[in-house]
N, C-alpha and C positions, 0 to 999 in steps of 0.2 A: 633502547628502554625496556624495562618490564614489559609495557602494555604491548609493546611491537613485539617481543618475544612471546607474550601469550597469542595475540593475531596471529603470528607466523606459524603456532600450532595447527589453524584451523587449516592449511594446505597439505599437514601432513595425518592428521588426524580427523579429519570430519567428509562426509561427501557433498556437502552444500558448497564446496568451492570447485566443485566440478560442474561445468557449463559446457553442454556439449562434447565431454569426456577430456576437456582442458582444463589444466591446473592453473587458476589465475592469481592474481597478484592481491596482499592484502595491505590494511593501510598502514602507513608509517606512525598517524597521530590522529588522535581526535579534536577536530576544532571546537573549541568551546568560547563563550563571549570573552572579550577580554577585560570587561570590568573585573579587577580580583580582590578589593577593598571593601564591595556591598557585603552587609549583614542580609545572606540570604535564607529565608524561610525554608528552605527544601536542601536536604543534603544531595551533593554531586555524588554520582556512583564511581566507584573504582573501578575505570576501564580497563586496568590492568588483570580484572580477575573475572575474565570471560568464564560463562557457565557451559557444558552440554545438555543437549536435551536430545531424547529420541522421539521419532514419529514414523509414523507408515504412509506412503502415498501409493494413488492407485493411479492407474492408466486404463482407459477406455477406450473399445473402437468404436465406429459410426453408428452401431446399433444400442451404444450405451451400456455396453458389455465388458465387466472389468477382464481386460488382458494378463494384468502384471500389477503384482503387489512387489512393495520395495519398502525396506527400513534403511532411515536416514538419520542423518546426524547432522544437528548446527550448532553454534554457538550465538550467546546472546549476555547482555547484561541487563540488570533491574535497576531502575528510577524507582526508589519508595517514594510515594508519593503522601506518605500517612493515614492511619487509621486504617492499618492493613491493606490498602490500594498500592498496586505497583503497577510498571508499566514497563514492559518486556523488550528488548531493542535488539533485535537479529543482526548478525553481521551480515553485509552483502559484501560479495566480492565484487572487485571491478571487472571489466571485459568488454568485451565489442561484439554487438548483435545486429540483428537486421529490425530497425524499426517500422512496424507499417505491415501493411496487409497485401499479399499478391491480387492480383486482378480476378484469378480464379477461386478466391476464398467466396464460400457461399455467406452472402448478406453484408459482403465489403461494399465500403463505397469510396469515392474519389478523396473525399478527406483524410483516407489514412494512407494516401500515395502521395508521389513516389515512396515507396521503400528504400531505405538508404542505411547504411551504417553509422553506428553511432557507437563512442567508447566512454563507458561509464567508469569514474573513479569510485573505489570503495566507498561504502556507507554503511550506516545501521539503519533500519526500516520498522516500525512498529509490528511484533507479531500479530495483532488484530488493528482492528478498527477502534479508534477512541470511543472507551465505553463511558456508559452515564456515571458512573461509579468513577471515573478518571475524572471527566469533565466536572462533576460539582465540585472537586478540590481545589481544580485549578481556576474553576469562575469566582472563585471567593479571594485570592490569591490577589495581591495589588494589583489595580489598573495601571497600562500601559496607555493604550490608544482609545478603546471603548468601553462600556460596560459588559456584563457577559449575565444571562439567565441563570440562573444554578439550576432551573430543571426542565429546558427546554421540549424535550421528547413528546412525541404524539404517544409512542408505544412505553410503556413504564418499564423500568427493570436495572436492575446493576449491572446483570451482565450482556443489555440490549446495547448494541451501539447509539451513541448518541445521535441526535437526529434532529432536524429543525435548525438547523445552524448554517450560517453564510458563510461564504467565504471569507469575509469580513473577522465574523467570528472565530472561525478556524483560524486564521492569523494573530487573532488577540490570543487566544489559546497559546500557540507555541510561544509569542513573547512573553506570554506571564512567564512559562514554564523554562523558557531559555533563562530571563530574570533574577527567576530565583535558584537556580539550580549551577547555570554558569556553561550549561551544555547547548548548544546551538541549535536548539530543535525547531523545525520550519515543515513546512510541506514541500514534499518530493516533487521534482520536477516531473513533467510529464513523460520525459525519458525514462529517468530514473524508474518510476511508476511501473510502465511498461518490459523495462528489463528485469525489474525485481519478480514481474509477473511471468513472464516467458521463463525464465530460467535456461534459455537456450531453446527453447523449444519452439517450430515453425507453426506448428497446430493452433487451430482458431483457440482453445481452452489449454489453460496448464495440464489437466488432466488427460489431453487428447483429442480426438474428431469432433466432439459432442460435448453437450450437459444434460444431467438429469437431475431430476428433484433429490434424489440421495445423495447429491454432492455438491449442491447450492442451494442458495435458497431463492428464486424467481418465479417469473410464470411458467411455470411447466405445461400449463394445458396448452402451450405452443412447442412446436418440434423445430428441430435444429436441423437434424440429419435422418436418421432412419431408427432414433429411439423412441419408445413408446411416451405416449403423456403421460406428466405427472402430475404433482398436486401444486395447486396454485393457495399459499398461504396466507396470501394476504397483509402480512406484518411482517415485523425483523423477528429474527430469531438471534438467542444469545450467541455473541462469536466463539468461533472455534469450533462449532457444532459440524463442521464439514470438514472432510480431507483438506489437507495442506498442500503447498507446492515441496518440490525438492529442497528448497530453502527453508522451510518452516513456517512460511507465511500462510494466515488463514482469512479466508472471507474477500477474497480478491477477486472472483467473479459473483456478483449478485448482494444481498443483504443490504446494502446502501451505497448508492453512488460516494465517490471519493474524490474531493476537492483537490486538484494539484496546482502549483504554485502559476501555472504559465497563463497569459490571457490565450484566447481562439486566434487560429489562422485558419482559413479556410481549406488548405493544404499542408504538403511538407515542401514544397518549393524554397528552397535558401533554407532549410532548417537547420540548427548546430548541431555538430557533428560531434558534440563532447560532452552530449547531455544537461547541459545548462538550462536555466529557464529563458524561454524563448520569448524576450520582449517584444514589442511593435510600439510602433509611432503614433497609433490614435491612443482614445481615451479609455480603453479599457472594457469597452462596456458590456463584453461576455468573459468570462473565465471557464476553464476545463476543469469537468470529471471524467471518472475513468471508474469500469471494474459494472456497470449496472446494479440492478437492487431488486429487492422484492417484488416489486411491482412493474417487474420490464421483461420482457419477452427473451430468449436467449441469446439472440443477436447482440441486444445491448449489453450483452455478458463477456461479451469475445476480448482477448486480449488487446486486441486493437483497437476497436469501437470505442470513439470517441463522441463529445455531447459536451452539451455548455447552459451554462445558466448566467444570469446578470449575477454581480459578486454579493449582490444585497440580498438574494431569495434564497429563500428556507422552505424547506419541504422534509414530509417525515421517511422522504426517500434519500435525503442528504447529509453524507456524515464525512468523515477523512479520518487519516491516519499520520504519522509524524514522521521524520527522518533525522539523522545528525550525522554528519560527515566533520 
């Protein structure tokens, strides 16, 4: 199909499909919701019309010194939301990675183990956490399962990530967006999130051995390795203010915790190897979050770090991003 042909261009023209130096497969199709007769309020994007974008990534050593800068390119499609607001969805190639942290990683814990290989199918992930401008538009779309506050965030700003949204709220956002576009938007699985964050790296952070306050928004008054102490901003920052990873994804470390679709498990024993949502047989008292926030020390921002909250919880450091596949 034309969409497949466009997606295949990624492997020929863009850096973002290189994970650990290996060319990875591209999606053959994009899953959409099944109803095609519904009169939708938002126009579905043309998924055959992927566009390129260029960006710069950095690598740092354990002292936080930049040792490498690199120009990369990725592809994305744009979902129009109205009133000049868009949602950019970045193409994430499929591949296999080691999920979790090794026993010798600073600050790691047993809930991040055992490390295990996971194979991920291609998908799309939002370039940034969902912003307040994006949230407000979707919050007034027809209700699916629950009502949504139009302006729930503590820190106000169109380009700031939405926060004070629960796991249930985040899923309602996805359901409304899916219903009104025909694209199956949802929360990422925990495995999808870590895969997209790592981009083939085995270091604690996607930019290397440590983290600094020039690279992310977190509590930099606490150090992780041998870097100098930095600033503690005490609030969220506009999405995209800090360097992305080599897939072109921003704010995966710090700013707001990001809800995942999975319920909490105490470790990775018997975890699925296909990147799917890991369901359990209890009543899912706690759901997973990833990435750390403006209010967390560097340890909480590591690629492998896992956190949990009750799905009804709302806080000024809880947000989310979306995927489709």
